[in-house]
N, C-alpha and C positions, 0 to 999 in steps of 0.2 A: 106648643104646649110647654109649660114650665115644669121642671122636675124639682124645684126648690120646696123643701118641707119646712114648716115652722111648727115647733112644739111649744106650747105654753106651759112652762114649768116655773119653778121658783128657784132657779139657779141665780142667786143674788150675792152670795158670799164669795168674794174673790179669793180670800185666803183658803177657803175650803176647796175652791176650784183648783188653785195652785197645788194644794196638798194632794188632791185626787190625781192630778196629772203626774206628780212626783211618785205617788203610790204605784201608778201603772207604768212607770218609767217612760213617760211621754215627755216631749219637749215642753218647757214652761209656756203657759199662755202668753201671747203677745197681742197688744192692742192696736187696732187700726181698721182700715177698710179692706175687705177681702172679696175677691171675685169668686163667685160660685159659677155654675154652668152658664146661665144667661141672666144673672142678677148679681148684686153685690150686697154686702152687709157690713155694718160697722159694729165692732165689739171685740171681745177677747177670743182670739183664734186658737183653736186646739187641733193639732194634727193627730188623727187616729190611724193606727196601723192599717195599711191596705186601702185607705180611702183616697179617692181621686181628689176630692175637695175637703177642706177642713170644716169643722163645726165652728160656728161663730156664736158666742154667748153674749147677750146683751144683759148685763147684770142690773141695769136699771129696771127693765121690764121683766126680767127673768126668762126671756125667750131664747130658744136655740134655733138658729137658722143653719140649714145644711142641705146638700144635694147629693144623695147617694143613688138616685135613679132606681128607687124601689129595690135596693140591695145590689144592683148591678155595678155600682161604683164604690161600694163600701159595705162591709158586713154589718148589719144592724146590731149584732152582738157586741161589737166594739163600743158603740154608743151606750148600750145597756151597761157595759162594764164601767164606763165613765160615770154614768148617772148613779150607779150603785156605790162606786168609790166616793163620789161627791156626798151622797147621803151619809155614808159612814163618817166622813170627815166632818160634816156639819154636826152630827150627833156627838162626836168626840169633842169638838170645840165647845159646844153648848154645855156638855157634862162638866168639862174642866172649868168653865166659867162659874159653875155652881159648886165647885169643890169636889166633884165626884171623880173617881178613877174609872177607867174603862178597860176592857179586855176583849179580844176577838178570838173566835174559834172557827177554824175552817172545817168544812165537811171532810170526812175521812177520804172520800174519793176526789177531793179537790174541786168539785163542781160548785156552781153557784146555786143558791136556793131558787127554786122556780115555783111560782104560785100554781096551785091546782085549780083546774077549771071544773 
């Protein structure tokens, strides 16, 4: 049985992806073929803290390929942090293209915003 997960997202902007990695003090994305547990993927490789295998981003399709074995090989929170940072960087880039300035405000307890169910 495969453990590889594919998320269909819109991660298409390489500059925003690079900025997100930089924001999180992650190594810069590198392009190539990457081996996951029992598969491989081609795209931009991102190393997340504590993950056994990297996340591979296909910026043409917007897909993320990774294998964290339902959290056993990597905390899903790290992927959530990357996607949140990517969204912030995309919004900032688009705002600047239109001549707007942006600012950020962290929560007082330093936590991320969580949607309410």
